[in-house]
C-alpha positions in Angstrom: 0.0 0.0 0.0 2.8 2.4 0.9 4.6 1.6 -2.4 1.3 2.3 -4.3 0.8 5.6 -2.5 4.3 6.6 -3.3 4.0 5.8 -7.0 0.8 7.8 -7.2 2.6 10.8 -5.5 5.4 10.5 -8.1 2.9 10.4 -10.9 1.2 13.6 -9.6 4.5 15.4 -9.3 5.5 14.4 -12.8 2.1 15.5 -14.2 2.4 18.9 -12.4 5.9 19.4 -13.8 4.7 18.5 -17.3 1.8 20.9 -16.9 4.0 23.8 -15.7 6.4 23.1 -18.6 3.6 23.2 -21.1 2.2 26.4 -19.6 5.6 28.1 -19.8 5.8 27.2 -23.5 2.6 29.3 -24.0 3.1 32.0 -21.4 6.8 32.9 -22.1 6.3 33.9 -25.8 3.2 36.0 -24.9 5.1 37.7 -22.0 8.0 38.3 -24.3 5.8 40.1 -26.8 4.0 42.1 -24.1 7.1 43.4 -22.4 9.0 44.3 -25.6 6.0 46.1 -27.0 6.6 48.9 -24.4 10.4 49.2 -24.8 12.4 51.7 -26.8 14.3 50.7 -30.0 17.6 50.0 -28.4 16.2 47.7 -25.7 14.6 45.2 -28.0 17.8 44.1 -29.8 18.2 41.0 -27.6 14.5 40.4 -27.1 14.7 39.5 -23.4 12.2 39.3 -20.6 13.6 42.3 -18.6 11.1 45.0 -17.7 11.4 48.1 -19.8 13.6 50.9 -18.4 11.0 53.3 -19.6 7.4 52.3 -20.7 6.9 53.7 -24.2 3.1 53.8 -24.9 3.6 55.8 -28.1 4.7 52.6 -29.8 1.1 51.6 -30.3 0.2 55.0 -31.8 3.1 54.7 -34.2 2.0 51.2 -35.2 -1.6 52.3 -35.8 -0.5 55.2 -38.0 2.3 53.6 -40.0 0.8 50.1 -40.2 -2.6 51.5 -41.2 -4.2 49.2 -38.7 -7.5 51.0 -38.5 -8.3 50.2 -42.1 -7.0 46.6 -41.7 -9.0 46.2 -38.5 -12.2 47.2 -40.3 -11.4 44.8 -43.2 -10.8 41.9 -40.8 -14.0 42.8 -38.9 -16.0 42.7 -42.2 -14.4 39.4 -43.5 -14.5 37.6 -40.2 -17.8 39.0 -39.0 -19.8 38.4 -42.2 -18.1 35.0 -42.7 -19.0 33.9 -39.2 -22.6 35.0 -39.2 -23.4 33.5 -42.6 -21.5 30.2 -41.8 -23.1 29.7 -38.4 -26.6 30.4 -39.6 -26.5 28.1 -42.6 -24.3 25.6 -40.8 -26.9 25.3 -38.0 -29.7 24.7 -40.6 -27.7 22.1 -42.4 -26.8 20.3 -39.1 -30.5 20.2 -38.1 -31.5 18.6 -41.4 -28.6 16.1 -41.3 -29.5 15.2 -37.7 -33.2 14.6 -38.3 -33.1 12.9 -41.8 -30.7 10.1 -41.3 -31.1 8.2 -44.5 -28.2 6.7 -46.4 -28.2 9.5 -49.0 -28.2 12.2 -46.3 -25.5 10.4 -44.3 -23.3 10.4 -47.5 -23.9 14.1 -48.0 -23.1 14.8 -44.3 -19.8 12.8 -44.5 -19.0 14.7 -47.7 -19.4 18.0 -46.0 -17.5 17.0 -42.8 -14.6 15.6 -44.9 -13.8 19.2 -45.7 -12.0 19.4 -42.3 -9.3 17.0 -43.4 -9.1 17.2 -47.2 -6.3 19.6 -48.3 -7.1 22.6 -50.5 -6.2 22.4 -54.1 -5.0 26.0 -54.7 -4.6 25.6 -58.4 -8.2 24.6 -58.9 -9.4 27.2 -56.4 -7.4 30.0 -58.1 -8.9 29.1 -61.5 -12.4 29.1 -60.0 -11.9 32.4 -58.3 -10.6 34.0 -61.5 -13.4 32.5 -63.6 -16.0 33.9 -61.2 -14.2 37.3 -60.9 -14.0 36.9 -57.1 -10.3 37.6 -56.7 -9.4 40.8 -54.9 -13.0 41.3 -53.6 -14.5 41.3 -50.1 -17.2 38.9 -51.3 -14.6 36.4 -52.6 -12.8 36.3 -49.2 -16.0 36.0 -47.2 -17.1 33.1 -49.4 -13.7 31.4 -49.0 -14.0 31.8 -45.2 -17.4 30.3 -45.3 -16.1 27.3 -47.3 -13.3 26.8 -44.8 -15.4 27.0 -41.7 -18.6 25.3 -42.8 -17.4 21.6 -42.3 -16.4 22.1 -38.7 -19.4 24.3 -37.9 -21.8 21.6 -39.2 -19.9 18.9 -37.4 -20.0 20.8 -34.1 -23.6 21.8 -34.2 -24.7 18.3 -35.4 -23.7 16.9 -32.0 -25.9 19.5 -30.2 -29.0 18.9 -32.4 -28.7 15.2 -31.9 -29.3 15.7 -28.2 -32.6 17.5 -28.7 -35.4 14.9 -28.5 -37.3 14.3 -31.7 -40.5 14.3 -29.6 -40.2 18.1 -29.3 -40.4 18.4 -33.1 -43.4 16.1 -33.2 -45.2 18.1 -30.4 -44.5 21.4 -32.2 -45.9 20.0 -35.5 -49.0 18.8 -33.7 -49.5 22.3 -32.3 -49.5 23.6 -35.9 -45.9 24.8 -36.4 -44.6 25.0 -40.0 -41.1 23.7 -40.7 -39.6 27.2 -40.4 -41.5 28.0 -37.2 -40.4 24.6 -35.8 -36.7 25.5 -36.5 -36.7 29.1 -35.5 -39.1 29.1 -32.5 -38.4 25.6 -31.0 -35.0 24.3 -32.1 -32.9 27.4 -32.6 -33.4 28.9 -29.1 -32.1 25.5 -27.7 -28.9 25.8 -29.7 -27.6 28.9 -27.9 -24.5 27.3 -26.5 -23.8 25.6 -29.9 -24.3 28.9 -31.8 -22.0 30.9 -29.5 -19.4 28.1 -29.5 -19.4 27.7 -33.2 -19.5 31.5 -33.8 -16.5 32.3 -31.5 -14.4 29.5 -33.0 -15.3 30.4 -36.5 -14.5 34.1 -35.8 -11.2 33.3 -34.3 -10.2 31.1 -37.3 -11.4 33.7 -39.8 -9.6 36.5 -38.0 -6.3 34.5 -37.9 -6.5 33.3 -41.6 -3.4 34.3 -43.5 -3.1 32.2 -46.7 -6.4 33.0 -48.3 -6.0 36.8 -48.2 -2.4 36.5 -49.2 -3.3 34.6 -52.4 -6.6 36.3 -53.3 -6.3 39.9 -52.2 -3.8 41.9 -54.4 -4.7 45.4 -53.1 -3.2 46.5 -49.8 -6.3 48.6 -49.2 -8.3 45.4 -48.7 -5.8 43.5 -46.5 -6.9 42.2 -43.1 -4.8 42.5 -39.9 -2.8 39.3 -40.6 -1.4 40.7 -43.8 -0.9 44.1 -42.2 1.4 42.5 -39.7 3.3 40.7 -42.5 3.8 43.9 -44.4 4.7 45.9 -41.3 7.3 43.2 -40.4 8.9 43.6 -43.8 9.2 47.4 -43.4 10.4 47.5 -39.8 12.1 44.1 -39.3 14.8 45.6 -37.0 12.3 47.5 -34.7 11.1 44.6 -32.6 9.3 47.0 -30.2 7.0 48.1 -33.0 6.5 44.6 -34.3 5.6 43.3 -30.9 3.1 46.2 -30.5 1.6 45.3 -33.9 1.3 41.7 -32.9 -0.3 42.6 -29.6 -2.9 44.9 -31.2 -3.8 42.2 -33.7 -4.2 39.5 -31.1 -6.1 41.7 -28.6 -9.6 41.5 -30.2 -9.6 37.7 -30.5 -8.2 37.3 -27.0 -10.9 39.5 -25.5 -13.6 37.6 -27.4 -12.3 34.3 -26.4 -12.1 35.2 -22.7 -15.5 36.7 -22.8 -17.1 33.6 -24.3 -14.8 31.0 -22.7 -17.5 29.4 -20.6 -19.7 28.9 -23.7 -16.8 27.4 -25.7 -15.7 24.9 -23.0 -19.2 23.9 -22.0 -20.4 23.9 -25.6 -17.7 21.6 -27.0 -18.1 19.2 -24.1 -21.9 19.0 -24.6 -21.6 18.7 -28.4 -19.1 15.9 -28.2 -21.4 13.6 -26.2 -23.4 12.4 -29.1 -22.9 12.7 -32.9 
């Protein structure tokens, strides 16, 4: 018994050490960016974790002005916001249909949609399609691409939530005279609050952080989102790490705030949605 208790204690200590090490891998880079964003030019040459000798708050004003972050912020907000709203709304509808109509044909269509999470993107074909439809270098084209990227995971996530809603509720609503649209919007949709918030936040984070699609399909710097603004700013000020860190911090701030504000929905929502699918 003593040996068993001792082995459990050792396991707990090892797990705690591993957890601390994993936490440091995440915290140290974030702390490095945070501290160096407030330093003067000469202090950031070595990129260390020392506190700034003088806290320079004007770095952020310089970044906003020279990096044209206000315009990029509005572009990112448009692309990620529109892409998220449309994706979640239509993804929830699709998940409801897939969950309720479980025929062989519908299951094949569902698997076809969900496979989009793992199948790699063929950029040659995608580029040809975008050129043919005249969607390159347009806000509509980027929003549609974001929708295509996020729809598989959104459908997969919400599908698990819908599957937990008893079919008897649908039958009772129909007996009470609800039409299919009324059934969905007045009965089912209000019960998907956690799923909608979870899918919406995750979709927004992914769209906001997307880099490859805008890089390939947005040729005008006037239409660049925040991710490309950082890329361009780094090329111009590659030796001024204080400005680069301030740029990175400003870009990450919106998604960090949104994630922290909706964290309880995300954790609870993913757990609930993973129970049945």
